[in-house]
Structures are given as structure tokens and as C-alpha cells.
C-alpha positions in Angstrom: 0.0 0.0 0.0 1.3 3.4 -0.9 0.0 6.7 0.6 0.6 10.3 -0.5 -0.6 13.1 1.7 -1.8 15.9 -0.5 -2.8 18.1 2.4 -5.6 18.4 5.0 -7.7 15.3 4.8 -6.7 14.6 1.2 -4.8 11.4 0.7 -3.9 9.4 -2.4 -4.2 5.7 -1.7 -2.7 3.2 -4.0 -3.9 -0.3 -3.1 -4.4 -3.5 -4.9 -4.0 -1.8 -8.3 -6.5 1.0 -7.4 -6.0 4.7 -7.0 -8.3 6.1 -4.4 -8.5 9.8 -3.3 -10.0 10.9 0.1 -11.8 14.2 0.7 -10.4 16.2 -2.2 -9.3 19.7 -1.3 -7.2 21.7 -3.8 -8.2 25.3 -3.4 -5.3 27.8 -2.7 -5.0 29.3 0.8 -6.4 32.6 1.9 -10.1 32.3 1.5 -12.6 32.1 4.4 -15.4 29.5 4.2 -18.7 29.5 6.1 -19.7 26.2 7.6 -23.1 27.3 8.9 -24.5 27.9 12.4 -22.1 30.7 13.0 -19.0 28.6 12.2 -16.4 28.9 9.5 -12.6 28.7 8.8 -9.9 30.3 6.7 -7.7 28.1 4.6 -4.1 28.8 5.7 -2.2 26.2 3.7 -2.4 24.9 0.1 -2.1 21.4 -1.3 1.2 19.7 -2.0 -0.1 18.4 -5.3 -2.5 19.6 -8.0 -5.5 17.7 -9.3 -3.4 17.0 -12.5 -0.8 15.4 -10.3 -3.1 12.8 -8.7 -5.5 12.0 -11.7 -6.6 9.6 -12.8 -8.2 8.0 -9.8 -10.6 5.1 -9.7 -12.8 6.4 -6.8 -13.1 9.3 -4.3 -13.9 8.4 -0.7 -15.7 11.5 0.6 -16.4 11.4 4.3 -18.8 14.3 3.9 -19.5 16.9 1.3 -20.9 19.9 3.2 -17.7 21.3 4.8 -15.2 23.0 2.6 -12.2 21.7 4.5 -13.2 18.2 3.2 -14.6 19.2 -0.2 -13.7 22.6 -1.5 -14.4 24.2 -4.9 -11.5 22.6 -6.8 -12.1 19.3 -5.1 -15.8 19.4 -6.2 -14.8 20.1 -9.8 -12.5 17.1 -9.7 -15.4 14.8 -8.9 -16.7 15.1 -12.5 -13.4 13.4 -13.6 -13.8 10.4 -11.3 -15.9 7.3 -12.2 -17.0 6.5 -8.6 -17.7 8.8 -5.6 -18.6 7.1 -2.3 -20.0 9.3 0.5 -22.8 9.6 3.0 -26.3 8.8 2.0 -27.3 12.4 2.4 -24.2 13.6 0.6 -25.0 11.3 -2.4 -28.4 12.9 -2.7 -26.9 16.4 -2.7 -24.1 15.5 -5.2 -26.2 13.4 -7.6 -24.4 12.1 -10.6 -24.5 8.5 -9.4 -22.6 9.1 -6.2 -22.9 6.0 -4.0 -24.3 6.9 -0.6 -23.6 4.7 2.4 -24.8 4.6 6.0 -22.5 3.2 8.7 -21.7 -0.5 8.0 -23.2 -0.5 4.5 -20.8 -1.6 1.8 -20.1 -1.0 -1.9 -17.6 -2.9 -4.1 -15.1 -1.4 -6.6 -14.0 -3.4 -9.5 -11.9 -3.0 -12.7 -10.3 -5.0 -15.4 -7.4 -7.1 -14.3 -7.8 -6.2 -10.6 -9.5 -8.0 -7.7 -12.6 -6.4 -6.4 -12.2 -4.0 -3.4 -14.8 -3.6 -0.7 -15.5 -0.2 0.8 -17.4 -0.2 4.1 -18.7 2.9 5.7 -17.7 3.2 9.4 -19.3 5.3 12.2 -18.1 8.8 12.8 -19.5 11.6 14.9 -18.3 15.1 14.0 -18.9 16.6 17.5 -20.4 16.1 20.9 -23.5 14.0 21.6 -26.6 15.1 19.8 -24.6 17.4 17.4 -25.6 15.6 14.2 -28.5 18.0 13.6 -25.9 20.8 13.5 -22.8 19.3 11.9 -24.5 16.8 9.6 -23.7 13.3 8.5 -20.1 12.0 8.4 -18.7 8.6 7.8 -15.3 6.9 7.9 -14.3 4.1 5.5 -12.8 0.7 5.8 -11.1 -0.7 2.6 -10.5 -4.4 2.3 -10.7 -7.4 0.1 -14.3 -8.8 0.1 -15.1 -11.1 2.9 -12.0 -10.3 4.9 -12.0 -8.7 8.4 -8.2 -8.4 8.6 -5.7 -6.3 6.5 -8.1 -3.3 6.7 -7.2 0.3 5.7 -9.4 2.4 8.0 -10.0 6.1 7.4 -11.6 7.6 10.5 -13.2 10.7 8.9 -13.8 13.8 10.9 -14.8 12.4 14.3 -14.3 12.6 18.0 -13.6 9.5 20.1 -17.0 7.9 20.8 -18.7 4.6 21.2 -19.0 4.0 17.5 -15.2 3.7 17.2 -15.3 0.8 19.6 -17.5 -1.0 17.0 -14.7 -0.5 14.5 -12.3 -2.3 16.8 -14.8 -5.1 17.5 -15.7 -5.7 13.8 -12.5 -5.1 11.9 -8.8 -5.9 12.2 -7.2 -2.6 11.3 -3.9 -2.8 9.6 -3.4 0.9 8.6 -5.4 3.6 10.4 -5.7 7.1 8.9 -6.8 9.4 11.7 -8.3 12.9 11.2 -7.0 15.0 14.1 -6.8 18.8 14.6 -8.9 19.2 17.8 -11.4 21.5 16.0 -13.1 24.2 18.1 -15.2 27.3 17.2 -15.6 30.5 19.3 -19.4 30.1 19.0 -19.4 26.8 20.9 -16.6 27.4 23.3 -14.6 24.4 24.5 -16.6 21.8 22.5 -14.4 19.8 20.1 -15.4 18.5 16.7 -12.4 16.3 15.8 -9.8 14.3 17.7 -6.8 15.6 19.6 -3.6 13.6 19.8 -4.7 12.4 23.2 -7.9 11.0 21.9 -6.1 9.5 18.9 -3.8 7.6 21.3 -6.8 6.1 23.0 -8.3 5.1 19.6 -4.9 3.5 18.6 -4.9 1.4 21.8 -8.4 0.3 21.0 -8.0 -0.6 17.4 -4.3 -1.8 17.5 -3.3 -1.0 13.9 0.1 -1.8 12.6 0.6 1.7 11.3 -1.1 5.0 12.2 -1.1 8.0 9.8 -2.3 11.3 11.2 -3.9 13.7 8.7 -6.2 16.8 8.7 -4.4 18.6 11.5 -3.0 21.6 9.6 -3.9 24.2 6.9 -7.1 25.7 8.4 -7.7 28.2 11.1 -10.3 26.2 13.0 -7.7 23.6 14.0 -6.8 24.1 17.7 -4.1 21.4 17.8 -1.6 21.2 14.9 1.0 18.6 14.4 3.2 19.9 17.2 0.5 19.6 19.8 -0.6 16.2 18.5 3.0 15.0 18.6 3.3 16.1 22.3 0.1 14.2 23.1 1.3 11.1 21.3 4.8 11.3 22.9 3.1 10.8 26.3 1.3 7.7 25.1 2.6 4.2 25.8 5.4 2.9 23.6 2.9 0.5 22.0 1.1 3.6 20.5 4.2 5.7 19.7 5.9 3.0 17.6 2.9 2.8 15.3 2.7 6.5 14.3 3.9 7.5 10.8 3.9 11.2 9.8 3.9 11.6 6.0 5.8 14.3 4.2 3.6 16.5 2.1 3.3 15.2 -1.5 5.7 12.3 -0.8 4.5 8.8 -1.9 5.2 6.5 1.1 5.0 2.7 1.3 3.3 1.6 4.5 
């Protein structure tokens, strides 16, 4: 498996002959985006690669479509050049164009000439505190695996806090590589409430799921992140050695075998 961190939540995944792209964000920095309900963020960092650098891709795995830090204008334009888009059920209705909408634990299968089929399973994610779904909307993570297998799984957490649904991931899947969305998101309008994981929460999730490799993403490049890489690294440095030895920080734009 080869991973290339484009920036933010955007990751190029090369696996079993497929090229998958997560949460495409390619806009340049400097613009402010409104997220609704009095929240928003300014993009402070640009992508390490352009859409032309990553295309063609076989599928986009879109954890949610309604926040620009996971799907910005350039990323949205890229969707028209991708044969398969997998996202939330509500997101698929908004996007149209044959997007495949999944609810947690629903599955779709990717296939292509000369390649084995690849199964994509939507996993639970909660983008904020209890009862926040009405405000923040639907989000999913994704597990990618060969059909019928529960081991050797690539798991992409999506934008989520640590909550009971992630325990289900640990119970139902044997995670090999975990891509964790961090950043410790907060907004002034909601005070101390967090909308994504900190490094400390990530360490707890790693102990729970026990992946071979952990790849942190989505912790930089936007003003609403309250914990960047430095803070996450401090948290993870305090974790047990069994957690620390699994973490792999990717260089921007550098294809890395994991």
C-alpha cells in the first residue's frame, strides 16, 4: 500500500491496483469559508499536489460533502473526472451524478479489469459532541479491504471525535493501517466543545484498534484547528510505547509505502 498526503484530509491511496482519493481539497490558501450555524474557517495552507498530479483516480472516498475543509471548490470540480464517488447517504443525494451513498456498516464494491474487487465499508463517525448531528450533519469513515476479509483493513476515520461508534470498528475489523483525522477542532461560538480528535484521543483510539501503522492527517492548513502537528506529537509522545511506535507522519506530497 502506498499513501501520498496531499494536504488536510486529502490522501492518495494506491492499493491492490486501485488509486483512491480521500476528501479532495485543492483550493489555494487565503479564503474564508462559512460552515453554517455561525462557524467557519480560513484556509491557511495549500495542497502539496494539484489535481493533475493525482489524476486519474478510480474512486473518491468522501467522508462528507458539506464542509469545505473536506470538499472545496477545486475538489468538487475534480469529482466530475472520477468514475466513482462514495460518500454519506445524504451527501449522495446532494451530489447526484450516481454518487454511492452509504450509512455506517453499509458496503459497496469497486472493480476493474485485471484487478481483484475491493470492498469499501462505511464506518461510524461523529463530528462533534453527543446530539450534534443535527448541527454538523452526517459524516462517515471508510474501511477498505478485500471482500469477505476482516483483517488487513485500511481504515480512514473521517472527521470524528472519540465515541462509542469507534469501539464498534475495533470489534468488527482488524485494522492494519489507520488514517486518523486530528486537529482538535473548536469554534468560538461553541466554546470548549471539540469537533475532531486531539492527539490524546487518537492515542486512545490506537490502543483500542491496535493497527500496525497510524497515519495522522487533517491537522493543519485551516484556522479552526486548535491542535496542529506539534500539539498532536506532544500528546502522542506521552502515550505508551505500543502507541508511539505505530505512528507514521507523512511528508507532504511524498509517496510512502506503509
